[in-house]
C-alpha positions in Angstrom: -153.2 90.5 -152.7 -149.9 89.8 -153.6 -148.9 87.8 -156.4 -148.1 84.8 -156.4 -145.6 82.4 -159.2 -146.6 78.4 -159.3 -145.0 75.7 -160.6 -145.8 76.2 -164.3 -142.4 78.8 -164.4 -140.5 78.0 -166.9 -137.6 80.1 -165.0 -136.9 82.4 -167.9 -136.1 85.5 -165.4 -138.1 88.0 -167.4 -140.5 89.1 -164.5 -137.4 89.4 -162.0 -136.1 92.2 -164.4 -139.3 94.2 -164.8 -140.0 94.1 -161.1 -140.0 97.5 -159.3 -139.2 96.3 -156.2 -136.9 93.7 -156.9 -139.7 91.2 -155.3 -139.3 88.5 -157.6 -135.9 86.6 -157.4 -134.5 83.4 -158.8 -134.9 79.8 -157.0 -133.0 79.1 -154.2 -131.6 82.9 -154.3 -131.3 84.5 -150.9 -132.8 87.7 -150.7 -133.2 90.9 -148.1 -136.2 93.9 -148.0 -134.6 96.8 -148.6 -133.4 95.3 -152.2 -135.5 97.2 -154.5 -137.0 99.4 -151.7 -136.3 102.5 -149.4 -136.8 100.2 -146.4 -134.3 100.3 -143.3 -134.2 99.7 -139.9 -136.7 96.4 -138.0 -139.3 95.5 -140.2 -142.6 93.5 -139.2 -143.2 91.2 -142.0 -146.6 89.9 -142.9 -146.0 86.6 -141.4 -145.3 88.5 -137.8 -141.8 87.9 -138.3 -139.5 90.9 -137.4 -136.3 91.3 -139.1 -133.5 94.0 -139.8 -134.5 95.2 -143.8 -130.9 94.4 -144.6 -130.9 91.3 -143.3 -130.2 88.2 -145.9 -133.3 85.7 -146.2 -134.2 82.4 -147.2 -135.3 81.6 -150.5 -139.3 80.9 -150.9 -138.4 78.6 -153.2 -136.0 76.0 -154.5 -137.8 74.9 -157.9 -138.5 78.2 -159.3 -138.6 82.2 -159.5 -140.4 83.3 -156.7 -142.2 86.7 -155.0 -141.5 88.1 -151.8 -145.3 89.2 -150.7 -143.6 92.1 -148.4 -142.7 93.9 -151.5 -145.3 93.1 -154.4 -147.6 95.8 -155.4 -149.1 94.1 -158.3 -147.8 97.5 -159.5 -150.4 99.7 -158.0 -149.6 103.0 -159.3 -146.9 102.0 -161.2 -149.2 99.8 -164.5 -152.3 99.0 -165.2 -151.3 95.6 -165.0 -148.6 94.1 -163.2 -145.1 94.6 -164.7 -144.1 90.4 -164.6 -147.4 89.3 -166.0 -146.4 91.8 -169.5 -143.0 90.5 -170.1 -144.0 86.2 -168.8 -144.2 84.4 -171.6 -146.4 81.8 -169.2 -148.6 84.3 -167.4 -150.8 81.7 -166.3 -147.9 80.9 -164.0 -148.0 84.2 -161.8 -151.4 84.3 -160.1 -153.2 86.0 -157.2 -151.7 84.6 -154.0 -154.7 83.1 -152.1 -153.1 83.7 -148.4 -152.7 87.6 -148.8 -155.3 89.0 -148.8 -155.0 92.7 -149.5 -157.1 95.1 -151.1 -156.2 97.7 -154.0 -155.6 100.5 -151.0 -153.6 98.4 -149.0 -151.6 97.5 -152.5 -151.3 101.1 -153.4 -150.3 102.0 -149.5 -147.4 99.7 -149.6 -146.2 100.8 -152.9 -146.0 104.6 -151.9 -144.4 103.1 -147.9 -141.9 100.9 -150.3 -140.8 103.7 -152.3 -141.0 106.3 -149.1 -139.1 104.0 -146.5 -142.2 103.2 -144.5 -143.5 100.5 -143.2 -145.6 99.9 -140.2 -147.4 97.1 -138.6 -151.0 98.7 -138.9 -150.5 98.9 -142.5 -149.4 95.3 -142.6 -151.7 93.6 -140.4 -154.9 95.7 -142.4 -156.0 97.6 -139.3 
């Protein structure tokens, strides 16, 4: 499961600086899937929307930092604990997103895919 930031966030920004795939953005910030990854071309996101990897997308929060679920791997294969949690002064505000059902194997596979620029529908849909 991808992580998400709750309204307990104090907007310090430490988490964003630590994220290996630039999956964490400041409130109101535009973002893209290719920032911090090797993704290119058309990408089918977890929500079923197809976008270009370099397309600028709307913020997911206007009040506090947010995590892009399509880029969050919970740092599997990188760190034992998600890097954002290790630097957050209020780690209780970073929780597992209950809407993003991904096994540890899927998260590890996503890590590989983001670092190699391969993102497939089969992977996203868990098939």
